[in-house]
C-alpha positions as CSV (number, residue, x, y, z in Angstrom):
1,M,77.9,103.0,83.9
2,K,80.3,104.2,86.5
3,I,83.5,102.1,86.5
4,I,85.3,102.2,89.8
5,L,88.3,100.0,89.3
6,E,90.1,98.2,86.5
7,T,92.6,95.3,86.8
8,E,94.4,93.4,84.2
9,R,91.3,91.2,83.3
10,L,88.4,92.8,85.1
11,F,86.5,96.0,85.6
12,L,84.3,96.8,88.6
13,R,81.4,99.2,88.3
14,E,78.6,100.5,90.4
15,F,75.4,98.5,90.3
16,T,72.3,100.2,89.0
17,L,68.6,99.6,89.6
18,Q,68.5,97.6,86.4
19,D,70.9,94.9,87.7
20,G,68.4,92.9,89.8
21,Q,68.6,90.0,87.2
22,L,72.4,89.8,87.6
23,L,72.1,89.4,91.4
24,F,69.3,86.9,91.0
25,K,71.4,84.8,88.6
26,L,74.3,84.9,91.0
27,N,72.4,84.1,94.2
28,N,70.2,81.5,92.5
29,N,73.0,78.9,92.5
30,P,73.0,77.0,95.8
31,A,76.8,76.4,95.5
32,V,77.4,80.2,95.4
33,I,75.4,80.9,98.5
34,K,76.4,77.7,100.4
35,Y,78.5,79.4,103.0
36,V,76.5,82.6,103.4
37,H,73.3,80.8,104.4
38,E,71.0,83.1,102.5
39,P,67.6,81.9,101.3
40,K,67.0,81.2,97.7
41,P,66.4,84.6,96.1
42,V,63.3,86.0,94.5
43,L,63.9,88.3,91.5
44,T,61.8,91.1,92.9
45,E,63.7,91.0,96.2
46,M,67.0,91.6,94.3
47,D,65.6,94.9,93.2
48,A,65.0,95.8,96.8
49,V,68.5,94.7,97.8
50,L,69.9,97.0,95.2
51,E,67.7,99.9,96.2
52,N,67.9,99.6,100.0
53,I,71.3,98.0,100.7
54,I,73.8,98.3,97.8
55,L,73.1,101.7,96.2
56,P,72.9,103.7,99.4
57,Q,76.4,102.6,100.3
58,Y,77.8,104.4,97.3
59,R,76.1,107.7,98.4
60,L,76.9,107.4,102.0
61,Y,80.4,106.0,102.0
62,N,81.8,106.3,98.5
63,H,82.2,102.5,98.3
64,G,80.1,99.4,98.3
65,R,79.7,96.1,96.5
66,W,80.5,96.5,92.8
67,S,79.5,94.5,89.8
68,V,82.5,92.6,88.4
69,H,82.9,92.1,84.6
70,L,85.5,90.5,82.3
71,K,87.2,93.3,80.4
72,N,87.4,91.4,77.1
73,T,83.7,90.4,76.9
74,K,82.1,92.8,79.4
75,K,80.4,89.7,80.8
76,F,79.1,89.9,84.4
77,I,80.9,87.3,86.6
78,G,80.0,88.4,90.2
79,W,80.4,91.1,92.7
80,A,83.2,92.3,95.0
81,G,83.7,95.3,97.1
82,L,83.6,97.0,100.5
83,K,80.7,97.4,102.8
84,F,80.3,99.6,105.9
85,V,78.9,97.5,108.8
86,A,77.4,100.2,111.1
87,E,76.8,98.0,114.1
88,K,80.5,97.1,114.3
89,N,81.9,100.2,112.8
90,E,83.9,98.1,110.3
91,I,84.6,98.0,106.6
92,D,84.0,94.5,105.3
93,L,85.7,93.1,102.1
94,G,83.5,90.7,100.3
95,Y,83.1,88.9,97.0
96,R,80.9,86.4,95.3
97,F,81.3,85.0,91.8
98,L,79.3,82.8,89.4
99,Q,80.5,79.2,89.7
100,P,81.8,78.9,86.1
101,H,84.3,81.6,87.0
102,W,85.7,80.0,90.1
103,G,89.4,78.9,90.1
104,F,90.7,81.6,87.7
105,G,92.0,84.0,90.4
106,Y,89.2,86.6,89.8
107,A,88.4,86.9,93.6
108,T,92.1,87.5,94.4
109,E,92.6,89.9,91.6
110,S,89.6,92.0,92.4
111,A,90.1,91.8,96.2
112,K,93.7,93.1,95.9
113,A,92.6,96.0,93.8
114,I,89.8,96.8,96.2
115,I,92.2,96.7,99.2
116,N,94.5,99.1,97.4
117,Y,91.6,101.4,96.5
118,G,90.4,101.3,100.1
119,F,93.8,102.4,101.4
120,S,95.0,104.7,98.7
121,T,91.8,106.4,97.6
122,L,89.4,106.1,100.5
123,H,92.3,106.4,103.1
124,L,90.9,103.6,105.2
125,K,93.0,102.4,108.1
126,R,91.7,98.9,108.4
127,I,89.7,96.5,106.2
128,M,88.3,93.2,107.6
129,A,86.7,90.2,106.1
130,K,85.0,87.0,107.2
131,A,85.0,83.5,105.8
132,H,82.9,80.5,106.8
133,I,85.2,78.0,108.6
134,E,84.6,75.4,105.9
135,N,85.2,77.8,103.0
136,I,88.9,77.1,102.4
137,A,88.9,78.8,98.9
138,S,87.7,82.1,100.4
139,Q,90.2,81.8,103.3
140,N,93.0,81.3,100.7
141,V,91.9,84.4,98.8
142,L,92.1,86.5,102.0
143,L,95.5,85.2,102.9
144,K,96.9,85.8,99.3
145,C,95.6,89.4,99.6
146,G,97.7,89.9,102.8
147,L,94.9,89.7,105.4
148,F,95.7,88.1,108.7
149,F,93.6,85.7,110.7
150,Y,92.6,87.2,114.1
151,G,89.7,85.2,115.5
152,T,86.6,83.2,115.2
153,E,83.0,84.6,115.7
154,M,79.5,83.1,115.8
155,E,77.6,84.9,113.1
156,E,73.9,84.0,113.1
157,T,74.0,80.2,113.1
158,R,77.5,79.7,111.8
159,N,81.1,80.1,112.8
160,V,83.3,82.3,110.7
161,F,87.0,83.1,110.7
162,K,87.8,86.8,110.9
163,Y,90.7,88.4,109.0
164,E,92.0,92.0,108.8
165,I,94.6,94.1,107.1
166,F,95.9,97.5,108.1
167,Q,97.1,100.4,105.9
168,N,100.9,100.6,105.9
169,I,101.8,104.0,107.1
């Protein structure tokens, strides 16, 4: 288990090929995927997501979406991290948490640590994020983390707000 970051209450680690069940549990809740408009997951597809999307980001870019766990119990509560979006040449901040863990500040806590890691360790110049226009909770997380709204974009079949933050030089 490769731990990438630790915060006061959380640790973020790289996913492994054995974590398909964790992603399935997370994405199987319609409330969790409401604003990302993904189809209901199939367990075997989660293994392919790990192998073909998540794990290659670690090798290629030294970052990715990381498994988030409570420090005191080691319980999986979601994922958070950075993702390189090749077609836009952007680094995207994202997070997704199990519904019982909403409202405790875990998204903000992990996102702040990830932004700091992106700037101080990876030496990124800019990090962006998107939030569905109806997802007020996610928008609030991004604003608390210091990102600024800079536009609206049609993504697939939905409108999203776009946010960004730049490294202070």
